[in-house]
PyMOL Python script that loads the backbone (N, CA, C, O; Angstrom):
from pymol import cmd

cmd.read_pdbstr("""\
ATOM      1  N   MET A   1     161.003 154.266  98.470  1.00  0.00           N
ATOM      2  CA  MET A   1     160.630 153.596  99.699  1.00  0.00           C
ATOM      3  C   MET A   1     161.586 152.425  99.894  1.00  0.00           C
ATOM      4  O   MET A   1     161.739 151.586  99.006  1.00  0.00           O
ATOM      5  N   ALA A   2     162.208 152.373 101.025  1.00  0.00           N
ATOM      6  CA  ALA A   2     163.157 151.296 101.308  1.00  0.00           C
ATOM      7  C   ALA A   2     162.417 150.111 101.898  1.00  0.00           C
ATOM      8  O   ALA A   2     161.607 150.260 102.813  1.00  0.00           O
ATOM      9  N   LYS A   3     162.699 148.956 101.374  1.00  0.00           N
ATOM     10  CA  LYS A   3     162.143 147.722 101.926  1.00  0.00           C
ATOM     11  C   LYS A   3     163.269 146.967 102.586  1.00  0.00           C
ATOM     12  O   LYS A   3     164.442 147.255 102.350  1.00  0.00           O
ATOM     13  N   THR A   4     162.920 146.004 103.411  1.00  0.00           N
ATOM     14  CA  THR A   4     163.925 145.206 104.096  1.00  0.00           C
ATOM     15  C   THR A   4     163.745 143.754 103.687  1.00  0.00           C
ATOM     16  O   THR A   4     162.628 143.238 103.674  1.00  0.00           O
ATOM     17  N   THR A   5     164.843 143.103 103.357  1.00  0.00           N
ATOM     18  CA  THR A   5     164.778 141.691 103.008  1.00  0.00           C
ATOM     19  C   THR A   5     164.774 140.862 104.279  1.00  0.00           C
ATOM     20  O   THR A   5     164.856 141.398 105.385  1.00  0.00           O
ATOM     21  N   LYS A   6     164.679 139.562 104.114  1.00  0.00           N
ATOM     22  CA  LYS A   6     164.684 138.691 105.293  1.00  0.00           C
ATOM     23  C   LYS A   6     166.012 138.758 106.029  1.00  0.00           C
ATOM     24  O   LYS A   6     166.086 138.412 107.208  1.00  0.00           O
ATOM     25  N   ASP A   7     167.067 139.200 105.341  1.00  0.00           N
ATOM     26  CA  ASP A   7     168.375 139.351 105.975  1.00  0.00           C
ATOM     27  C   ASP A   7     168.554 140.744 106.572  1.00  0.00           C
ATOM     28  O   ASP A   7     169.639 141.094 107.038  1.00  0.00           O
ATOM     29  N   GLU A   8     167.473 141.540 106.554  1.00  0.00           N
ATOM     30  CA  GLU A   8     167.468 142.898 107.094  1.00  0.00           C
ATOM     31  C   GLU A   8     168.419 143.838 106.349  1.00  0.00           C
ATOM     32  O   GLU A   8     168.980 144.760 106.940  1.00  0.00           O
ATOM     33  N   ILE A   9     168.594 143.599 105.058  1.00  0.00           N
ATOM     34  CA  ILE A   9     169.398 144.492 104.232  1.00  0.00           C
ATOM     35  C   ILE A   9     168.434 145.433 103.524  1.00  0.00           C
ATOM     36  O   ILE A   9     167.561 144.976 102.787  1.00  0.00           O
ATOM     37  N   PRO A  10     168.575 146.753 103.736  1.00  0.00           N
ATOM     38  CA  PRO A  10     167.648 147.677 103.074  1.00  0.00           C
ATOM     39  C   PRO A  10     167.805 147.618 101.554  1.00  0.00           C
ATOM     40  O   PRO A  10     168.918 147.651 101.030  1.00  0.00           O
ATOM     41  N   VAL A  11     166.679 147.532 100.865  1.00  0.00           N
ATOM     42  CA  VAL A  11     166.671 147.479  99.407  1.00  0.00           C
ATOM     43  C   VAL A  11     165.753 148.587  98.923  1.00  0.00           C
ATOM     44  O   VAL A  11     164.620 148.709  99.389  1.00  0.00           O
ATOM     45  N   GLU A  12     166.231 149.384  98.001  1.00  0.00           N
ATOM     46  CA  GLU A  12     165.435 150.486  97.469  1.00  0.00           C
ATOM     47  C   GLU A  12     164.455 149.935  96.434  1.00  0.00           C
ATOM     48  O   GLU A  12     164.850 149.224  95.510  1.00  0.00           O
ATOM     49  N   GLU A  13     163.178 150.269  96.597  1.00  0.00           N
ATOM     50  CA  GLU A  13     162.158 149.820  95.662  1.00  0.00           C
ATOM     51  C   GLU A  13     162.020 150.857  94.558  1.00  0.00           C
ATOM     52  O   GLU A  13     161.913 152.050  94.842  1.00  0.00           O
ATOM     53  N   SER A  14     162.021 150.424  93.315  1.00  0.00           N
ATOM     54  CA  SER A  14     161.898 151.358  92.202  1.00  0.00           C
ATOM     55  C   SER A  14     160.493 151.938  92.163  1.00  0.00           C
ATOM     56  O   SER A  14     159.556 151.363  92.717  1.00  0.00           O
ATOM     57  N   ALA A  15     160.358 153.074  91.508  1.00  0.00           N
ATOM     58  CA  ALA A  15     159.053 153.721  91.384  1.00  0.00           C
ATOM     59  C   ALA A  15     158.085 152.807  90.636  1.00  0.00           C
ATOM     60  O   ALA A  15     156.904 152.738  90.974  1.00  0.00           O
ATOM     61  N   GLN A  16     158.587 152.108  89.621  1.00  0.00           N
ATOM     62  CA  GLN A  16     157.742 151.206  88.846  1.00  0.00           C
ATOM     63  C   GLN A  16     157.267 150.036  89.716  1.00  0.00           C
ATOM     64  O   GLN A  16     156.096 149.660  89.658  1.00  0.00           O
ATOM     65  N   ALA A  17     158.156 149.468  90.510  1.00  0.00           N
ATOM     66  CA  ALA A  17     157.779 148.361  91.390  1.00  0.00           C
ATOM     67  C   ALA A  17     156.768 148.827  92.429  1.00  0.00           C
ATOM     68  O   ALA A  17     155.837 148.096  92.764  1.00  0.00           O
ATOM     69  N   SER A  18     156.947 150.032  92.934  1.00  0.00           N
ATOM     70  CA  SER A  18     156.015 150.586  93.909  1.00  0.00           C
ATOM     71  C   SER A  18     154.634 150.776  93.286  1.00  0.00           C
ATOM     72  O   SER A  18     153.616 150.493  93.917  1.00  0.00           O
ATOM     73  N   GLU A  19     154.608 151.257  92.048  1.00  0.00           N
ATOM     74  CA  GLU A  19     153.338 151.463  91.350  1.00  0.00           C
ATOM     75  C   GLU A  19     152.629 150.127  91.117  1.00  0.00           C
ATOM     76  O   GLU A  19     151.414 150.026  91.288  1.00  0.00           O
ATOM     77  N   VAL A  20     153.385 149.117  90.732  1.00  0.00           N
ATOM     78  CA  VAL A  20     152.812 147.785  90.517  1.00  0.00           C
ATOM     79  C   VAL A  20     152.269 147.237  91.837  1.00  0.00           C
ATOM     80  O   VAL A  20     151.181 146.662  91.869  1.00  0.00           O
ATOM     81  N   SER A  21     153.020 147.412  92.923  1.00  0.00           N
ATOM     82  CA  SER A  21     152.566 146.945  94.237  1.00  0.00           C
ATOM     83  C   SER A  21     151.257 147.618  94.628  1.00  0.00           C
ATOM     84  O   SER A  21     150.354 146.968  95.154  1.00  0.00           O
ATOM     85  N   ASP A  22     151.153 148.916  94.374  1.00  0.00           N
ATOM     86  CA  ASP A  22     149.918 149.645  94.677  1.00  0.00           C
ATOM     87  C   ASP A  22     148.752 149.104  93.855  1.00  0.00           C
ATOM     88  O   ASP A  22     147.650 148.931  94.375  1.00  0.00           O
ATOM     89  N   LYS A  23     148.995 148.837  92.575  1.00  0.00           N
ATOM     90  CA  LYS A  23     147.932 148.312  91.712  1.00  0.00           C
ATOM     91  C   LYS A  23     147.500 146.919  92.160  1.00  0.00           C
ATOM     92  O   LYS A  23     146.315 146.591  92.107  1.00  0.00           O
ATOM     93  N   VAL A  24     148.442 146.110  92.594  1.00  0.00           N
ATOM     94  CA  VAL A  24     148.118 144.762  93.076  1.00  0.00           C
ATOM     95  C   VAL A  24     147.264 144.858  94.336  1.00  0.00           C
ATOM     96  O   VAL A  24     146.274 144.138  94.469  1.00  0.00           O
ATOM     97  N   ARG A  25     147.639 145.742  95.264  1.00  0.00           N
ATOM     98  CA  ARG A  25     146.846 145.921  96.489  1.00  0.00           C
ATOM     99  C   ARG A  25     145.430 146.378  96.159  1.00  0.00           C
ATOM    100  O   ARG A  25     144.465 145.881  96.741  1.00  0.00           O
ATOM    101  N   GLU A  26     145.299 147.327  95.227  1.00  0.00           N
ATOM    102  CA  GLU A  26     143.979 147.817  94.831  1.00  0.00           C
ATOM    103  C   GLU A  26     143.157 146.702  94.187  1.00  0.00           C
ATOM    104  O   GLU A  26     141.965 146.570  94.461  1.00  0.00           O
ATOM    105  N   ALA A  27     143.794 145.902  93.333  1.00  0.00           N
ATOM    106  CA  ALA A  27     143.091 144.805  92.667  1.00  0.00           C
ATOM    107  C   ALA A  27     142.629 143.761  93.679  1.00  0.00           C
ATOM    108  O   ALA A  27     141.520 143.238  93.569  1.00  0.00           O
ATOM    109  N   ARG A  28     143.470 143.456  94.663  1.00  0.00           N
ATOM    110  CA  ARG A  28     143.090 142.482  95.699  1.00  0.00           C
ATOM    111  C   ARG A  28     141.914 142.993  96.519  1.00  0.00           C
ATOM    112  O   ARG A  28     141.001 142.233  96.842  1.00  0.00           O
ATOM    113  N   ALA A  29     141.934 144.276  96.856  1.00  0.00           N
ATOM    114  CA  ALA A  29     140.835 144.854  97.633  1.00  0.00           C
ATOM    115  C   ALA A  29     139.537 144.796  96.830  1.00  0.00           C
ATOM    116  O   ALA A  29     138.489 144.442  97.368  1.00  0.00           O
ATOM    117  N   LEU A  30     139.605 145.140  95.551  1.00  0.00           N
ATOM    118  CA  LEU A  30     138.423 145.100  94.694  1.00  0.00           C
ATOM    119  C   LEU A  30     137.905 143.673  94.556  1.00  0.00           C
ATOM    120  O   LEU A  30     136.699 143.439  94.632  1.00  0.00           O
ATOM    121  N   LEU A  31     138.804 142.729  94.354  1.00  0.00           N
ATOM    122  CA  LEU A  31     138.405 141.330  94.229  1.00  0.00           C
ATOM    123  C   LEU A  31     137.732 140.844  95.509  1.00  0.00           C
ATOM    124  O   LEU A  31     136.728 140.135  95.451  1.00  0.00           O
ATOM    125  N   GLY A  32     138.272 141.218  96.653  1.00  0.00           N
ATOM    126  CA  GLY A  32     137.667 140.834  97.926  1.00  0.00           C
ATOM    127  C   GLY A  32     136.255 141.373  98.070  1.00  0.00           C
ATOM    128  O   GLY A  32     135.361 140.670  98.542  1.00  0.00           O
ATOM    129  N   LYS A  33     136.052 142.627  97.663  1.00  0.00           N
ATOM    130  CA  LYS A  33     134.707 143.226  97.724  1.00  0.00           C
ATOM    131  C   LYS A  33     133.755 142.518  96.770  1.00  0.00           C
ATOM    132  O   LYS A  33     132.599 142.271  97.114  1.00  0.00           O
ATOM    133  N   GLN A  34     134.238 142.188  95.566  1.00  0.00           N
ATOM    134  CA  GLN A  34     133.398 141.482  94.594  1.00  0.00           C
ATOM    135  C   GLN A  34     133.032 140.093  95.100  1.00  0.00           C
ATOM    136  O   GLN A  34     131.890 139.657  94.951  1.00  0.00           O
ATOM    137  N   MET A  35     133.995 139.398  95.697  1.00  0.00           N
ATOM    138  CA  MET A  35     133.729 138.059  96.228  1.00  0.00           C
ATOM    139  C   MET A  35     132.696 138.118  97.346  1.00  0.00           C
ATOM    140  O   MET A  35     131.802 137.275  97.413  1.00  0.00           O
ATOM    141  N   SER A  36     132.817 139.109  98.222  1.00  0.00           N
ATOM    142  CA  SER A  36     131.857 139.255  99.318  1.00  0.00           C
ATOM    143  C   SER A  36     130.460 139.529  98.780  1.00  0.00           C
ATOM    144  O   SER A  36     129.484 138.935  99.238  1.00  0.00           O
ATOM    145  N   ALA A  37     130.367 140.424  97.812  1.00  0.00           N
ATOM    146  CA  ALA A  37     129.066 140.744  97.220  1.00  0.00           C
ATOM    147  C   ALA A  37     128.462 139.510  96.553  1.00  0.00           C
ATOM    148  O   ALA A  37     127.261 139.268  96.665  1.00  0.00           O
ATOM    149  N   ASN A  38     129.288 138.734  95.864  1.00  0.00           N
ATOM    150  CA  ASN A  38     128.798 137.515  95.210  1.00  0.00           C
ATOM    151  C   ASN A  38     128.306 136.497  96.235  1.00  0.00           C
ATOM    152  O   ASN A  38     127.266 135.869  96.035  1.00  0.00           O
ATOM    153  N   LEU A  39     129.048 136.330  97.330  1.00  0.00           N
ATOM    154  CA  LEU A  39     128.627 135.384  98.367  1.00  0.00           C
ATOM    155  C   LEU A  39     127.305 135.800  99.006  1.00  0.00           C
ATOM    156  O   LEU A  39     126.454 134.958  99.290  1.00  0.00           O
ATOM    157  N   ILE A  40     127.140 137.090  99.229  1.00  0.00           N
ATOM    158  CA  ILE A  40     125.883 137.591  99.796  1.00  0.00           C
ATOM    159  C   ILE A  40     124.736 137.329  98.830  1.00  0.00           C
ATOM    160  O   ILE A  40     123.661 136.895  99.243  1.00  0.00           O
ATOM    161  N   ALA A  41     124.962 137.593  97.543  1.00  0.00           N
ATOM    162  CA  ALA A  41     123.921 137.357  96.539  1.00  0.00           C
ATOM    163  C   ALA A  41     123.559 135.877  96.467  1.00  0.00           C
ATOM    164  O   ALA A  41     122.379 135.534  96.390  1.00  0.00           O
ATOM    165  N   ILE A  42     124.547 135.008  96.491  1.00  0.00           N
ATOM    166  CA  ILE A  42     124.293 133.561  96.453  1.00  0.00           C
ATOM    167  C   ILE A  42     123.501 133.133  97.681  1.00  0.00           C
ATOM    168  O   ILE A  42     122.554 132.355  97.571  1.00  0.00           O
ATOM    169  N   ALA A  43     123.886 133.637  98.851  1.00  0.00           N
ATOM    170  CA  ALA A  43     123.179 133.284 100.089  1.00  0.00           C
ATOM    171  C   ALA A  43     121.724 133.728 100.030  1.00  0.00           C
ATOM    172  O   ALA A  43     120.831 133.004 100.472  1.00  0.00           O
ATOM    173  N   GLU A  44     121.484 134.918  99.484  1.00  0.00           N
ATOM    174  CA  GLU A  44     120.107 135.409  99.379  1.00  0.00           C
ATOM    175  C   GLU A  44     119.298 134.569  98.394  1.00  0.00           C
ATOM    176  O   GLU A  44     118.143 134.239  98.662  1.00  0.00           O
ATOM    177  N   LEU A  45     119.900 134.222  97.260  1.00  0.00           N
ATOM    178  CA  LEU A  45     119.185 133.448  96.243  1.00  0.00           C
ATOM    179  C   LEU A  45     118.895 132.024  96.694  1.00  0.00           C
ATOM    180  O   LEU A  45     117.862 131.458  96.336  1.00  0.00           O
ATOM    181  N   THR A  46     119.789 131.445  97.470  1.00  0.00           N
ATOM    182  CA  THR A  46     119.614 130.056  97.908  1.00  0.00           C
ATOM    183  C   THR A  46     119.010 129.955  99.305  1.00  0.00           C
ATOM    184  O   THR A  46     118.787 128.858  99.816  1.00  0.00           O
ATOM    185  N   HIS A  47     118.747 131.106  99.915  1.00  0.00           N
ATOM    186  CA  HIS A  47     118.203 131.146 101.281  1.00  0.00           C
ATOM    187  C   HIS A  47     119.079 130.345 102.238  1.00  0.00           C
ATOM    188  O   HIS A  47     118.583 129.612 103.095  1.00  0.00           O
ATOM    189  N   THR A  48     120.386 130.500 102.074  1.00  0.00           N
ATOM    190  CA  THR A  48     121.371 129.800 102.889  1.00  0.00           C
ATOM    191  C   THR A  48     122.149 130.813 103.722  1.00  0.00           C
ATOM    192  O   THR A  48     122.622 131.812 103.179  1.00  0.00           O
ATOM    193  N   PRO A  49     122.291 130.583 105.023  1.00  0.00           N
ATOM    194  CA  PRO A  49     123.067 131.528 105.834  1.00  0.00           C
ATOM    195  C   PRO A  49     124.553 131.486 105.476  1.00  0.00           C
ATOM    196  O   PRO A  49     125.078 130.459 105.046  1.00  0.00           O
ATOM    197  N   ILE A  50     125.202 132.604 105.659  1.00  0.00           N
ATOM    198  CA  ILE A  50     126.640 132.696 105.407  1.00  0.00           C
ATOM    199  C   ILE A  50     127.364 132.307 106.690  1.00  0.00           C
ATOM    200  O   ILE A  50     127.142 132.922 107.733  1.00  0.00           O
ATOM    201  N   PRO A  51     128.232 131.290 106.630  1.00  0.00           N
ATOM    202  CA  PRO A  51     128.960 130.899 107.845  1.00  0.00           C
ATOM    203  C   PRO A  51     129.988 131.962 108.230  1.00  0.00           C
ATOM    204  O   PRO A  51     130.565 132.621 107.364  1.00  0.00           O
ATOM    205  N   HIS A  52     130.209 132.121 109.517  1.00  0.00           N
ATOM    206  CA  HIS A  52     131.229 133.049 109.999  1.00  0.00           C
ATOM    207  C   HIS A  52     132.579 132.347 109.916  1.00  0.00           C
ATOM    208  O   HIS A  52     132.741 131.219 110.380  1.00  0.00           O
ATOM    209  N   MET A  53     133.539 133.037 109.317  1.00  0.00           N
ATOM    210  CA  MET A  53     134.860 132.451 109.097  1.00  0.00           C
ATOM    211  C   MET A  53     135.925 133.313 109.764  1.00  0.00           C
ATOM    212  O   MET A  53     135.747 134.514 109.967  1.00  0.00           O
ATOM    213  N   GLN A  54     137.031 132.667 110.096  1.00  0.00           N
ATOM    214  CA  GLN A  54     138.182 133.371 110.659  1.00  0.00           C
ATOM    215  C   GLN A  54     139.431 132.805 109.993  1.00  0.00           C
ATOM    216  O   GLN A  54     139.529 131.599 109.765  1.00  0.00           O
ATOM    217  N   VAL A  55     140.378 133.675 109.683  1.00  0.00           N
ATOM    218  CA  VAL A  55     141.607 133.242 109.022  1.00  0.00           C
ATOM    219  C   VAL A  55     142.694 133.043 110.071  1.00  0.00           C
ATOM    220  O   VAL A  55     142.824 133.834 111.005  1.00  0.00           O
ATOM    221  N   ASP A  56     143.477 131.970 109.905  1.00  0.00           N
ATOM    222  CA  ASP A  56     144.566 131.726 110.850  1.00  0.00           C
ATOM    223  C   ASP A  56     145.859 132.371 110.355  1.00  0.00           C
ATOM    224  O   ASP A  56     145.868 133.054 109.331  1.00  0.00           O
ATOM    225  N   GLU A  57     146.935 132.151 111.082  1.00  0.00           N
ATOM    226  CA  GLU A  57     148.216 132.790 110.765  1.00  0.00           C
ATOM    227  C   GLU A  57     148.812 132.301 109.447  1.00  0.00           C
ATOM    228  O   GLU A  57     149.752 132.905 108.931  1.00  0.00           O
ATOM    229  N   HIS A  58     148.268 131.207 108.898  1.00  0.00           N
ATOM    230  CA  HIS A  58     148.760 130.665 107.629  1.00  0.00           C
ATOM    231  C   HIS A  58     147.880 131.080 106.449  1.00  0.00           C
ATOM    232  O   HIS A  58     148.122 130.669 105.315  1.00  0.00           O
ATOM    233  N   GLY A  59     146.865 131.891 106.720  1.00  0.00           N
ATOM    234  CA  GLY A  59     145.973 132.338 105.656  1.00  0.00           C
ATOM    235  C   GLY A  59     144.870 131.350 105.325  1.00  0.00           C
ATOM    236  O   GLY A  59     144.229 131.460 104.280  1.00  0.00           O
ATOM    237  N   VAL A  60     144.642 130.377 106.215  1.00  0.00           N
ATOM    238  CA  VAL A  60     143.605 129.370 106.003  1.00  0.00           C
ATOM    239  C   VAL A  60     142.354 129.794 106.762  1.00  0.00           C
ATOM    240  O   VAL A  60     142.428 130.164 107.934  1.00  0.00           O
ATOM    241  N   PHE A  61     141.197 129.739 106.088  1.00  0.00           N
ATOM    242  CA  PHE A  61     139.940 130.119 106.715  1.00  0.00           C
ATOM    243  C   PHE A  61     139.329 128.928 107.435  1.00  0.00           C
ATOM    244  O   PHE A  61     139.382 127.796 106.953  1.00  0.00           O
ATOM    245  N   HIS A  62     138.745 129.204 108.607  1.00  0.00           N
ATOM    246  CA  HIS A  62     138.070 128.184 109.406  1.00  0.00           C
ATOM    247  C   HIS A  62     136.716 128.735 109.822  1.00  0.00           C
ATOM    248  O   HIS A  62     136.592 129.910 110.170  1.00  0.00           O
ATOM    249  N   GLU A  63     135.702 127.877 109.783  1.00  0.00           N
ATOM    250  CA  GLU A  63     134.375 128.288 110.218  1.00  0.00           C
ATOM    251  C   GLU A  63     134.359 128.388 111.737  1.00  0.00           C
ATOM    252  O   GLU A  63     134.889 127.520 112.431  1.00  0.00           O
ATOM    253  N   ILE A  64     133.744 129.457 112.251  1.00  0.00           N
ATOM    254  CA  ILE A  64     133.659 129.623 113.708  1.00  0.00           C
ATOM    255  C   ILE A  64     132.217 129.585 114.154  1.00  0.00           C
ATOM    256  O   ILE A  64     131.936 129.708 115.346  1.00  0.00           O
TER     257      ILE A  64
END
""", "prot")
cmd.dss("prot")
cmd.show_as("cartoon", "prot")
cmd.util.cbc("prot")
cmd.orient("prot")
């Protein structure tokens, strides 16, 4: 799979790097699901509503 650098030069990604990237994406998805489940459990145990959040272009969450 060819990737592009910020200078738009195509760079070939090794099979090992691709496999690591896939594992990182899977781990992030799993962590996100675990965090959501934990927040829901905490909200239920403390009888506290979960605030609605939105992420901006910099990856910062803001309550809406």
